[in-house]
N, CA, C and O atoms as a GROMACS GRO file, in nm:
protein
  480
    1MET      N    1   0.099  -0.117  -0.053
    1MET     CA    2   0.020  -0.037  -0.014
    1MET      C    3   0.081   0.103  -0.017
    1MET      O    4   0.022   0.196  -0.072
    2ALA      N    5   0.210   0.118   0.049
    2ALA     CA    6   0.289   0.222   0.056
    2ALA      C    7   0.364   0.284  -0.076
    2ALA      O    8   0.410   0.398  -0.079
    3ILE      N    9   0.369   0.185  -0.191
    3ILE     CA   10   0.428   0.188  -0.292
    3ILE      C   11   0.314   0.249  -0.368
    3ILE      O   12   0.334   0.325  -0.464
    4VAL      N   13   0.176   0.210  -0.317
    4VAL     CA   14   0.082   0.268  -0.395
    4VAL      C   15   0.108   0.454  -0.370
    4VAL      O   16   0.119   0.536  -0.461
    5ARG      N   17   0.113   0.475  -0.255
    5ARG     CA   18   0.083   0.645  -0.238
    5ARG      C   19   0.183   0.697  -0.266
    5ARG      O   20   0.163   0.810  -0.308
    6VAL      N   21   0.340   0.653  -0.261
    6VAL     CA   22   0.439   0.649  -0.309
    6VAL      C   23   0.466   0.716  -0.512
    6VAL      O   24   0.540   0.802  -0.561
    7LEU      N   25   0.347   0.607  -0.579
    7LEU     CA   26   0.384   0.615  -0.726
    7LEU      C   27   0.270   0.706  -0.708
    7LEU      O   28   0.308   0.794  -0.785
    8VAL      N   29   0.165   0.745  -0.666
    8VAL     CA   30   0.005   0.846  -0.663
    8VAL      C   31   0.094   0.984  -0.639
    8VAL      O   32   0.065   1.084  -0.704
    9ALA      N   33   0.203   0.984  -0.542
    9ALA     CA   34   0.256   1.133  -0.501
    9ALA      C   35   0.367   1.172  -0.596
    9ALA      O   36   0.399   1.291  -0.598
   10VAL      N   37   0.424   1.093  -0.670
   10VAL     CA   38   0.503   1.093  -0.793
   10VAL      C   39   0.416   1.109  -0.897
   10VAL      O   40   0.422   1.229  -0.922
   11ALA      N   41   0.366   1.076  -0.945
   11ALA     CA   42   0.248   1.089  -1.075
   11ALA      C   43   0.154   1.217  -1.041
   11ALA      O   44   0.078   1.250  -1.132
   12CYS      N   45   0.149   1.300  -0.911
   12CYS     CA   46   0.069   1.432  -0.872
   12CYS      C   47   0.207   1.569  -0.888
   12CYS      O   48   0.204   1.688  -0.918
   13ALA      N   49   0.285   1.498  -0.860
   13ALA     CA   50   0.436   1.592  -0.859
   13ALA      C   51   0.493   1.602  -0.987
   13ALA      O   52   0.555   1.704  -1.016
   14LEU      N   53   0.477   1.489  -1.088
   14LEU     CA   54   0.497   1.498  -1.230
   14LEU      C   55   0.368   1.619  -1.282
   14LEU      O   56   0.392   1.727  -1.337
   15VAL      N   57   0.245   1.570  -1.250
   15VAL     CA   58   0.184   1.605  -1.340
   15VAL      C   59   0.156   1.769  -1.303
   15VAL      O   60   0.153   1.857  -1.390
   16LEU      N   61   0.139   1.791  -1.172
   16LEU     CA   62   0.170   1.967  -1.136
   16LEU      C   63   0.304   2.093  -1.155
   16LEU      O   64   0.300   2.216  -1.166
   17THR      N   65   0.440   1.974  -1.154
   17THR     CA   66   0.560   2.053  -1.251
   17THR      C   67   0.548   2.048  -1.415
   17THR      O   68   0.607   2.123  -1.494
   18ALA      N   69   0.465   1.950  -1.445
   18ALA     CA   70   0.494   1.961  -1.629
   18ALA      C   71   0.429   2.120  -1.666
   18ALA      O   72   0.341   2.200  -1.636
   19PRO      N   73   0.552   2.095  -1.760
   19PRO     CA   74   0.493   2.238  -1.844
   19PRO      C   75   0.350   2.245  -1.910
   19PRO      O   76   0.304   2.150  -1.974
   20SER      N   77   0.285   2.358  -1.889
   20SER     CA   78   0.148   2.362  -1.969
   20SER      C   79   0.150   2.324  -2.128
   20SER      O   80   0.209   2.395  -2.210
   21THR      N   81   0.078   2.202  -2.166
   21THR     CA   82   0.128   2.186  -2.297
   21THR      C   83  -0.035   2.332  -2.414
   21THR      O   84  -0.045   2.358  -2.534
   22VAL      N   85  -0.105   2.372  -2.312
   22VAL     CA   86  -0.136   2.495  -2.410
   22VAL      C   87  -0.086   2.569  -2.442
   22VAL      O   88  -0.015   2.632  -2.364
   23ALA      N   89  -0.098   2.608  -2.596
   23ALA     CA   90   0.065   2.694  -2.594
   23ALA      C   91  -0.047   2.887  -2.586
   23ALA      O   92  -0.152   2.929  -2.634
   24ALA      N   93   0.048   2.934  -2.506
   24ALA     CA   94   0.012   3.058  -2.447
   24ALA      C   95   0.027   3.154  -2.593
   24ALA      O   96   0.108   3.144  -2.686
   25PRO      N   97  -0.125   3.282  -2.561
   25PRO     CA   98  -0.147   3.341  -2.713
   25PRO      C   99  -0.004   3.440  -2.696
   25PRO      O  100   0.059   3.464  -2.593
   26SER      N  101   0.021   3.490  -2.854
   26SER     CA  102   0.127   3.585  -2.858
   26SER      C  103   0.073   3.743  -2.808
   26SER      O  104  -0.034   3.797  -2.835
   27PRO      N  105   0.157   3.784  -2.747
   27PRO     CA  106   0.080   3.967  -2.748
   27PRO      C  107   0.077   4.012  -2.885
   27PRO      O  108   0.033   4.124  -2.910
   28ASP      N  109   0.119   3.937  -2.977
   28ASP     CA  110   0.048   4.019  -3.101
   28ASP      C  111  -0.115   3.962  -3.108
   28ASP      O  112  -0.195   4.045  -3.149
   29ASP      N  113  -0.171   3.827  -3.070
   29ASP     CA  114  -0.285   3.799  -3.086
   29ASP      C  115  -0.405   3.910  -2.997
   29ASP      O  116  -0.527   3.915  -3.014
   30HIS      N  117  -0.323   3.985  -2.909
   30HIS     CA  118  -0.418   4.040  -2.862
   30HIS      C  119  -0.483   4.172  -2.995
   30HIS      O  120  -0.412   4.234  -3.075
   31ARG      N  121  -0.626   4.179  -2.979
   31ARG     CA  122  -0.655   4.285  -3.029
   31ARG      C  123  -0.773   4.324  -2.984
   31ARG      O  124  -0.876   4.260  -2.960
   32PRO      N  125  -0.737   4.480  -2.970
   32PRO     CA  126  -0.860   4.549  -2.874
   32PRO      C  127  -0.982   4.578  -2.970
   32PRO      O  128  -0.954   4.546  -3.085
   33ALA      N  129  -1.106   4.629  -2.956
   33ALA     CA  130  -1.192   4.682  -2.991
   33ALA      C  131  -1.154   4.777  -3.073
   33ALA      O  132  -1.078   4.856  -3.018
   34THR      N  133  -1.175   4.800  -3.177
   34THR     CA  134  -1.160   4.877  -3.248
   34THR      C  135  -1.303   4.971  -3.357
   34THR      O  136  -1.396   4.899  -3.394
   35MET      N  137  -1.305   5.060  -3.381
   35MET     CA  138  -1.364   5.164  -3.462
   35MET      C  139  -1.358   5.236  -3.570
   35MET      O  140  -1.291   5.332  -3.534
   36THR      N  141  -1.384   5.250  -3.671
   36THR     CA  142  -1.376   5.286  -3.816
   36THR      C  143  -1.498   5.416  -3.824
   36THR      O  144  -1.618   5.388  -3.816
   37MET      N  145  -1.448   5.576  -3.844
   37MET     CA  146  -1.524   5.623  -3.905
   37MET      C  147  -1.488   5.672  -3.987
   37MET      O  148  -1.370   5.642  -4.006
   38THR      N  149  -1.553   5.786  -4.108
   38THR     CA  150  -1.491   5.898  -4.209
   38THR      C  151  -1.577   6.022  -4.154
   38THR      O  152  -1.683   6.038  -4.094
   39TYR      N  153  -1.484   6.092  -4.200
   39TYR     CA  154  -1.544   6.242  -4.217
   39TYR      C  155  -1.439   6.272  -4.373
   39TYR      O  156  -1.339   6.228  -4.430
   40GLN      N  157  -1.583   6.417  -4.395
   40GLN     CA  158  -1.559   6.498  -4.509
   40GLN      C  159  -1.571   6.652  -4.444
   40GLN      O  160  -1.668   6.689  -4.378
   41ALA      N  161  -1.459   6.732  -4.473
   41ALA     CA  162  -1.436   6.880  -4.416
   41ALA      C  163  -1.433   6.942  -4.558
   41ALA      O  164  -1.322   6.975  -4.598
   42GLY      N  165  -1.537   6.965  -4.638
   42GLY     CA  166  -1.514   7.061  -4.745
   42GLY      C  167  -1.443   7.010  -4.854
   42GLY      O  168  -1.529   6.967  -4.931
   43ASP      N  169  -1.313   6.988  -4.912
   43ASP     CA  170  -1.250   6.890  -4.997
   43ASP      C  171  -1.173   6.771  -4.926
   43ASP      O  172  -1.123   6.673  -4.982
   44LEU      N  173  -1.175   6.798  -4.799
   44LEU     CA  174  -1.055   6.678  -4.720
   44LEU      C  175  -1.180   6.554  -4.651
   44LEU      O  176  -1.272   6.567  -4.571
   45ALA      N  177  -1.144   6.478  -4.702
   45ALA     CA  178  -1.203   6.341  -4.637
   45ALA      C  179  -1.085   6.246  -4.616
   45ALA      O  180  -0.980   6.252  -4.681
   46ALA      N  181  -1.123   6.126  -4.484
   46ALA     CA  182  -1.051   6.064  -4.430
   46ALA      C  183  -1.096   5.960  -4.356
   46ALA      O  184  -1.201   5.989  -4.300
   47VAL      N  185  -1.048   5.821  -4.328
   47VAL     CA  186  -1.081   5.736  -4.252
   47VAL      C  187  -0.989   5.729  -4.117
   47VAL      O  188  -0.866   5.728  -4.114
   48VAL      N  189  -1.090   5.722  -3.992
   48VAL     CA  190  -1.044   5.731  -3.872
   48VAL      C  191  -1.041   5.588  -3.816
   48VAL      O  192  -1.140   5.516  -3.830
   49HIS      N  193  -0.923   5.544  -3.748
   49HIS     CA  194  -0.938   5.429  -3.693
   49HIS      C  195  -0.915   5.464  -3.526
   49HIS      O  196  -0.875   5.555  -3.454
   50ALA      N  197  -0.962   5.342  -3.518
   50ALA     CA  198  -0.933   5.457  -3.353
   50ALA      C  199  -0.972   5.312  -3.210
   50ALA      O  200  -1.047   5.214  -3.218
   51PRO      N  201  -0.898   5.352  -3.115
   51PRO     CA  202  -0.989   5.220  -3.026
   51PRO      C  203  -1.114   5.250  -3.005
   51PRO      O  204  -1.162   5.361  -3.026
   52ARG      N  205  -1.184   5.137  -2.955
   52ARG     CA  206  -1.364   5.167  -2.891
   52ARG      C  207  -1.393   5.203  -2.817
   52ARG      O  208  -1.498   5.266  -2.808
   53THR      N  209  -1.295   5.177  -2.699
   53THR     CA  210  -1.269   5.246  -2.571
   53THR      C  211  -1.188   5.366  -2.597
   53THR      O  212  -1.097   5.342  -2.676
   54LEU      N  213  -1.194   5.529  -2.545
   54LEU     CA  214  -1.125   5.610  -2.549
   54LEU      C  215  -1.101   5.678  -2.442
   54LEU      O  216  -1.145   5.791  -2.419
   55VAL      N  217  -0.998   5.583  -2.339
   55VAL     CA  218  -0.968   5.613  -2.219
   55VAL      C  219  -0.771   5.666  -2.225
   55VAL      O  220  -0.666   5.619  -2.268
   56GLY      N  221  -0.818   5.790  -2.151
   56GLY     CA  222  -0.645   5.838  -2.135
   56GLY      C  223  -0.650   5.937  -2.285
   56GLY      O  224  -0.748   5.987  -2.341
   57VAL      N  225  -0.510   5.942  -2.322
   57VAL     CA  226  -0.470   5.991  -2.401
   57VAL      C  227  -0.372   5.915  -2.477
   57VAL      O  228  -0.262   5.871  -2.445
   58HIS      N  229  -0.493   5.905  -2.672
   58HIS     CA  230  -0.363   5.824  -2.732
   58HIS      C  231  -0.266   5.928  -2.823
   58HIS      O  232  -0.270   6.050  -2.835
   59PRO      N  233  -0.201   5.854  -2.864
   59PRO     CA  234  -0.146   5.922  -2.981
   59PRO      C  235  -0.252   5.937  -3.109
   59PRO      O  236  -0.345   5.860  -3.134
   60LEU      N  237  -0.213   6.066  -3.192
   60LEU     CA  238  -0.272   6.049  -3.312
   60LEU      C  239  -0.179   6.073  -3.432
   60LEU      O  240  -0.106   6.171  -3.443
   61VAL      N  241  -0.188   5.986  -3.507
   61VAL     CA  242  -0.146   5.949  -3.606
   61VAL      C  243  -0.178   5.957  -3.714
   61VAL      O  244  -0.289   5.905  -3.728
   62PHE      N  245  -0.118   6.019  -3.850
   62PHE     CA  246  -0.195   6.050  -3.971
   62PHE      C  247  -0.077   6.030  -4.029
   62PHE      O  248   0.033   6.084  -4.020
   63THR      N  249  -0.150   5.883  -4.130
   63THR     CA  250  -0.062   5.815  -4.296
   63THR      C  251  -0.188   5.794  -4.364
   63THR      O  252  -0.306   5.764  -4.346
   64HIS      N  253  -0.069   5.837  -4.482
   64HIS     CA  254  -0.131   5.744  -4.610
   64HIS      C  255  -0.136   5.594  -4.644
   64HIS      O  256  -0.177   5.538  -4.746
   65ASP      N  257  -0.098   5.558  -4.560
   65ASP     CA  258  -0.012   5.405  -4.521
   65ASP      C  259  -0.151   5.336  -4.463
   65ASP      O  260  -0.227   5.380  -4.376
   66ILE      N  261  -0.162   5.170  -4.568
   66ILE     CA  262  -0.322   5.105  -4.579
   66ILE      C  263  -0.271   5.024  -4.421
   66ILE      O  264  -0.357   4.952  -4.373
   67SER      N  265  -0.141   5.035  -4.346
   67SER     CA  266  -0.095   4.955  -4.228
   67SER      C  267  -0.171   5.008  -4.087
   67SER      O  268  -0.123   4.985  -3.976
   68ALA      N  269  -0.319   5.097  -4.110
   68ALA     CA  270  -0.353   5.211  -4.007
   68ALA      C  271  -0.356   5.091  -3.848
   68ALA      O  272  -0.327   5.117  -3.731
   69THR      N  273  -0.414   4.927  -3.929
   69THR     CA  274  -0.476   4.899  -3.824
   69THR      C  275  -0.370   4.834  -3.747
   69THR      O  276  -0.392   4.851  -3.627
   70VAL      N  277  -0.233   4.748  -3.774
   70VAL     CA  278  -0.120   4.762  -3.684
   70VAL      C  279  -0.120   4.888  -3.532
   70VAL      O  280  -0.132   4.863  -3.412
   71LEU      N  281  -0.104   4.997  -3.591
   71LEU     CA  282  -0.074   5.151  -3.534
   71LEU      C  283  -0.194   5.174  -3.427
   71LEU      O  284  -0.168   5.239  -3.326
   72VAL      N  285  -0.348   5.112  -3.450
   72VAL     CA  286  -0.452   5.134  -3.368
   72VAL      C  287  -0.474   5.039  -3.287
   72VAL      O  288  -0.529   5.049  -3.177
   73ARG      N  289  -0.409   4.890  -3.360
   73ARG     CA  290  -0.448   4.793  -3.199
   73ARG      C  291  -0.314   4.826  -3.107
   73ARG      O  292  -0.301   4.748  -3.012
   74ARG      N  293  -0.222   4.916  -3.118
   74ARG     CA  294  -0.137   4.945  -3.044
   74ARG      C  295  -0.192   5.052  -2.945
   74ARG      O  296  -0.136   5.078  -2.838
   75GLY      N  297  -0.316   5.116  -2.995
   75GLY     CA  298  -0.372   5.240  -2.889
   75GLY      C  299  -0.369   5.308  -2.986
   75GLY      O  300  -0.486   5.310  -3.024
   76ALA      N  301  -0.309   5.367  -3.052
   76ALA     CA  302  -0.298   5.495  -3.145
   76ALA      C  303  -0.477   5.546  -3.173
   76ALA      O  304  -0.558   5.457  -3.148
   77VAL      N  305  -0.523   5.650  -3.210
   77VAL     CA  306  -0.579   5.739  -3.264
   77VAL      C  307  -0.526   5.731  -3.427
   77VAL      O  308  -0.408   5.764  -3.437
   78VAL      N  309  -0.593   5.691  -3.561
   78VAL     CA  310  -0.526   5.701  -3.698
   78VAL      C  311  -0.600   5.765  -3.811
   78VAL      O  312  -0.655   5.710  -3.907
   79VAL      N  313  -0.593   5.836  -3.794
   79VAL     CA  314  -0.637   5.901  -3.946
   79VAL      C  315  -0.558   5.885  -4.115
   79VAL      O  316  -0.458   5.937  -4.164
   80LEU      N  317  -0.640   5.806  -4.156
   80LEU     CA  318  -0.570   5.731  -4.280
   80LEU      C  319  -0.641   5.878  -4.372
   80LEU      O  320  -0.746   5.937  -4.346
   81VAL      N  321  -0.544   5.904  -4.478
   81VAL     CA  322  -0.546   6.050  -4.527
   81VAL      C  323  -0.497   5.965  -4.675
   81VAL      O  324  -0.405   5.884  -4.688
   82PRO      N  325  -0.608   6.022  -4.792
   82PRO     CA  326  -0.571   5.973  -4.930
   82PRO      C  327  -0.462   6.002  -4.994
   82PRO      O  328  -0.379   5.934  -5.054
   83ASP      N  329  -0.480   6.183  -4.960
   83ASP     CA  330  -0.370   6.206  -5.023
   83ASP      C  331  -0.263   6.269  -4.917
   83ASP      O  332  -0.289   6.336  -4.817
   84PRO      N  333  -0.161   6.237  -4.957
   84PRO     CA  334  -0.079   6.272  -4.869
   84PRO      C  335  -0.027   6.434  -4.856
   84PRO      O  336   0.015   6.484  -4.752
   85SER      N  337  -0.038   6.503  -4.985
   85SER     CA  338  -0.012   6.671  -4.939
   85SER      C  339  -0.123   6.746  -4.873
   85SER      O  340  -0.121   6.867  -4.849
   86SER      N  341  -0.234   6.649  -4.842
   86SER     CA  342  -0.305   6.728  -4.746
   86SER      C  343  -0.266   6.692  -4.603
   86SER      O  344  -0.362   6.715  -4.530
   87LEU      N  345  -0.160   6.642  -4.535
   87LEU     CA  346  -0.209   6.616  -4.415
   87LEU      C  347  -0.172   6.770  -4.316
   87LEU      O  348  -0.218   6.802  -4.206
   88THR      N  349  -0.093   6.829  -4.386
   88THR     CA  350  -0.101   6.957  -4.280
   88THR      C  351  -0.273   7.009  -4.265
   88THR      O  352  -0.297   7.039  -4.148
   89ARG      N  353  -0.380   7.023  -4.347
   89ARG     CA  354  -0.462   7.046  -4.340
   89ARG      C  355  -0.556   6.953  -4.232
   89ARG      O  356  -0.632   6.990  -4.142
   90HIS      N  357  -0.525   6.832  -4.274
   90HIS     CA  358  -0.595   6.752  -4.170
   90HIS      C  359  -0.534   6.774  -4.053
   90HIS      O  360  -0.634   6.781  -3.982
   91ARG      N  361  -0.454   6.789  -3.989
   91ARG     CA  362  -0.360   6.806  -3.891
   91ARG      C  363  -0.423   6.947  -3.820
   91ARG      O  364  -0.461   6.935  -3.703
   92GLU      N  365  -0.434   7.056  -3.873
   92GLU     CA  366  -0.519   7.137  -3.820
   92GLU      C  367  -0.651   7.133  -3.809
   92GLU      O  368  -0.713   7.224  -3.754
   93LEU      N  369  -0.724   6.997  -3.873
   93LEU     CA  370  -0.870   7.017  -3.849
   93LEU      C  371  -0.891   6.909  -3.736
   93LEU      O  372  -1.002   6.874  -3.696
   94TRP      N  373  -0.757   6.858  -3.687
   94TRP     CA  374  -0.775   6.805  -3.536
   94TRP      C  375  -0.731   6.895  -3.437
   94TRP      O  376  -0.797   6.903  -3.333
   95ARG      N  377  -0.629   6.967  -3.453
   95ARG     CA  378  -0.608   7.040  -3.353
   95ARG      C  379  -0.711   7.146  -3.314
   95ARG      O  380  -0.722   7.185  -3.198
   96GLU      N  381  -0.782   7.188  -3.410
   96GLU     CA  382  -0.901   7.252  -3.341
   96GLU      C  383  -1.005   7.191  -3.252
   96GLU      O  384  -1.066   7.240  -3.158
   97LEU      N  385  -1.011   7.053  -3.313
   97LEU     CA  386  -1.110   6.940  -3.220
   97LEU      C  387  -1.052   6.956  -3.152
   97LEU      O  388  -1.123   7.029  -3.083
   98SER      N  389  -0.935   6.946  -3.084
   98SER     CA  390  -0.869   6.939  -2.937
   98SER      C  391  -0.922   6.990  -2.866
   98SER      O  392  -0.963   6.927  -2.769
   99SER      N  393  -0.954   7.161  -2.882
   99SER     CA  394  -1.003   7.257  -2.812
   99SER      C  395  -1.210   7.248  -2.819
   99SER      O  396  -1.295   7.312  -2.756
  100GLY      N  397  -1.222   7.146  -2.916
  100GLY     CA  398  -1.372   7.116  -2.907
  100GLY      C  399  -1.423   7.218  -3.001
  100GLY      O  400  -1.539   7.257  -2.990
  101THR      N  401  -1.341   7.267  -3.096
  101THR     CA  402  -1.412   7.373  -3.217
  101THR      C  403  -1.406   7.283  -3.363
  101THR      O  404  -1.435   7.164  -3.356
  102GLY      N  405  -1.378   7.325  -3.456
  102GLY     CA  406  -1.381   7.326  -3.617
  102GLY      C  407  -1.536   7.208  -3.642
  102GLY      O  408  -1.642   7.198  -3.581
  103PRO      N  409  -1.480   7.136  -3.759
  103PRO     CA  410  -1.591   7.122  -3.866
  103PRO      C  411  -1.567   6.953  -3.818
  103PRO      O  412  -1.646   6.872  -3.864
  104LEU      N  413  -1.486   6.916  -3.749
  104LEU     CA  414  -1.494   6.772  -3.650
  104LEU      C  415  -1.583   6.754  -3.583
  104LEU      O  416  -1.668   6.667  -3.605
  105ALA      N  417  -1.584   6.865  -3.447
  105ALA     CA  418  -1.644   6.881  -3.349
  105ALA      C  419  -1.782   6.762  -3.314
  105ALA      O  420  -1.798   6.675  -3.228
  106GLU      N  421  -1.857   6.809  -3.422
  106GLU     CA  422  -2.009   6.786  -3.382
  106GLU      C  423  -1.998   6.628  -3.404
  106GLU      O  424  -2.082   6.562  -3.343
  107ARG      N  425  -1.913   6.564  -3.475
  107ARG     CA  426  -1.908   6.415  -3.493
  107ARG      C  427  -1.793   6.342  -3.456
  107ARG      O  428  -1.800   6.220  -3.465
  108PHE      N  429  -1.670   6.402  -3.409
  108PHE     CA  430  -1.598   6.355  -3.308
  108PHE      C  431  -1.571   6.416  -3.190
  108PHE      O  432  -1.462   6.388  -3.140
  109GLY      N  433  -1.669   6.522  -3.110
  109GLY     CA  434  -1.636   6.574  -3.021
  109GLY      C  435  -1.618   6.458  -2.869
  109GLY      O  436  -1.611   6.494  -2.751
  110GLY      N  437  -1.614   6.348  -2.912
  110GLY     CA  438  -1.606   6.266  -2.800
  110GLY      C  439  -1.446   6.242  -2.787
  110GLY      O  440  -1.391   6.239  -2.677
  111PHE      N  441  -1.370   6.224  -2.921
  111PHE     CA  442  -1.230   6.242  -2.946
  111PHE      C  443  -1.181   6.335  -2.847
  111PHE      O  444  -1.131   6.274  -2.753
  112ALA      N  445  -1.177   6.467  -2.832
  112ALA     CA  446  -1.163   6.586  -2.754
  112ALA      C  447  -1.123   6.504  -2.619
  112ALA      O  448  -1.175   6.422  -2.544
  113GLY      N  449  -0.991   6.582  -2.632
  113GLY     CA  450  -0.913   6.528  -2.452
  113GLY      C  451  -0.839   6.391  -2.488
  113GLY      O  452  -0.742   6.371  -2.415
  114HIS      N  453  -0.864   6.280  -2.593
  114HIS     CA  454  -0.813   6.149  -2.561
  114HIS      C  455  -0.689   6.119  -2.693
  114HIS      O  456  -0.620   6.022  -2.725
  115PHE      N  457  -0.704   6.244  -2.738
  115PHE     CA  458  -0.549   6.214  -2.849
  115PHE      C  459  -0.437   6.318  -2.818
  115PHE      O  460  -0.459   6.392  -2.722
  116SER      N  461  -0.327   6.333  -2.882
  116SER     CA  462  -0.246   6.393  -2.851
  116SER      C  463  -0.178   6.424  -3.010
  116SER      O  464  -0.112   6.335  -3.064
  117VAL      N  465  -0.207   6.594  -3.099
  117VAL     CA  466  -0.142   6.616  -3.197
  117VAL      C  467  -0.012   6.623  -3.160
  117VAL      O  468   0.015   6.663  -3.047
  118ALA      N  469   0.100   6.580  -3.259
  118ALA     CA  470   0.256   6.575  -3.270
  118ALA      C  471   0.261   6.694  -3.372
  118ALA      O  472   0.224   6.705  -3.489
  119GLN      N  473   0.324   6.783  -3.278
  119GLN     CA  474   0.373   6.899  -3.336
  119GLN      C  475   0.509   6.848  -3.458
  119GLN      O  476   0.620   6.800  -3.437
  120PRO      N  477   0.439   6.885  -3.582
  120PRO     CA  478   0.501   6.867  -3.725
  120PRO      C  479   0.697   6.931  -3.651
  120PRO      O  480   0.793   6.936  -3.728
   0.00000   0.00000   0.00000
């Protein structure tokens, strides 16, 4: 009977100390919920990708590159601008929005205070 107890104890120890066979998720597998919105202000149009929940201050990134989803998964608010020559004008719209004014204030008013516009 003593040998059975020893074998059970050894088996339990092996099970408890064995490495997990379940693969741990990669940090890249975490995909927070995101939202996509568009805007048109005069002749300027853009697509905005952002975390669904805006808590704290997020970096604001202007790009014409389609890889915006990578940045938004990392917590950035991304403005996807189709015409790179208009980046300065889009940046100005968002500066106005940061103070709660401008043509984007009605649609994107909830963003005010939750992004940081980098100085050029």
